[in-house]
N, C-alpha and C positions, 0 to 999 in steps of 0.2 A: 490174465496178467502177462505182461511182456517179460521176456527173459532179462537177465541182469544187464547184458550188453546193450540191449535196446533201451532199457530204462536209464542207463548212464548216458547214452547219446541224447535222449530226450531232455534230461536234466541239464546237460552241457549246452544244448542248443537254446533252451529257454534262458539260461543264465547269460549266454553270449548275446542274445537279443536284448535282455535287460541292460547289460553292460554297454552295448552300443547305443541304446536309447539314452542312457545316463551321460555318455560322452557327448552326444549330440545336444542334449540340454545344457551341458556345461559350456559347450562352444558357442551355441547360439542364444543362450539365455542371458540373463542379467549377470553382472560381475559379482554380485554378492551371493550367488548360488554356488560358487566354486567350493567353498568349505562343505556345504551340504552335499554336493555331488561326490566329493572325495570320501565322505563317510558312507554314502550310499554305495559307492563302488567297492569299498572294502567289505561292506556287509553282503554284497552280491557274491564276492569271491569266497567269503566265509560260508555262505549258504551252499554254494557249489561244492566246495571242499567237504563240508560236513555231510551232505547227502550222498555224494559219490562214495565216501568212506563208509557210510552206513550201509550202502548197498553191498559193498565188498565184505563187510563183517557183520552179518545179522546177529541179533541178540539170541544167545543160546537159551533153549528151553521154551521159546515162544514159537507157535506154529508159523510157518513161512507165510501163509496166506494172510494171517492177521498182521504180521510184522510189516509186510510190504504194503498192505492197505493203509496202515497207520503212517508209514513213511510217506506215501503219496499224498495222503490227506494233509500231513504237516507241511510238506513241500508246497502244496497248493496254497495253504494258509500263509506261509512265509512270502511266497511270490506275490500274492495279493497285497500284502503289506508294503512290499517294495514298489508295486505299481501305484498304490495310493500315495506313497512318498514322492514318486516321480511326478504325479499330477500336481501335488502341492508345491513342488519346486518349480516346475515349468509352467 
């Protein structure tokens, strides 16, 4: 498992790439995708904020290994949903 600092960097980088891809789709896509992209951008920011905060404040009473494995699995699931939404918009 990576340390917390590396895990935060990874999450931030993935969210930045998703954000940039969403902006590109909104700029070069059809005009009716603007509303969908705005909702997608806000959900990307929420995911970023949520997971970085969860890294900083782990759940008490839960073993660290289990907690961070669950956190990574949930982050991967959420990012896959965002990617699916990006493909449906673009």
